[in-house]
N, C-alpha and C positions, 0 to 999 in steps of 0.2 A: 481329367483332360488327357487325352492321348497325344503323343508327339509323333512326328514323322521323321524317321532316321535321316532322311536326306537333308533335313534342316538343322541337324544337331551339330554343334561345334564343340570339340573338346580340346582345350589348350594343353600342350605339353610344355611346361615351364622351363625356361632357361634363364640364366642370370641376365639382368637388365631388360627383361620382357616388360611390356606395357600392354594391357588389354583394356579396351574401352567399349562400352555398348550404350545403346539408347534404351532406357527402361520403357519408353513409350511404345517401342516397336518390337520388343523382345521378351520372351519368357526366359527366365533364368533360375538356376537353383545352385546351391552349394553342393559340392561333393566332399567326401572325407579327405582330409589332408594331414600331413605330418605336423602336429602341433609344436614340434621342436624347431621347425623352420620358421623364419621371420616372414610375416605377411604385413604388407603396408597397403592398406586400401583407403582411398580418398574419394570423396563424392564431390561432383561439380554439378551445379544446376544452371542451365542457360535460361535467361529470362525470356518470357514470351510464351504464347500458346499457339503460334501459327502452325498450320498443318505442314507435314513433311512433303517432299516432292512426290513420293508415292501416293500419298493421300490426295493430293491435288490431281494427279493423273487419273486416279480411280474415280474421281467425282464426275 
């Protein structure tokens, strides 16, 4: 699958940054990183399967 550069977001990390995304609406992939740096990744799941606002508007 090809991507469109205008929809690509690359985060340049700074101390105390927090990045969140919705797996239902986004393609994502990992990039290489310095394994000597601490990474703290946590997953949250929101209950329900209701459509998002964009999905409702598109219907």
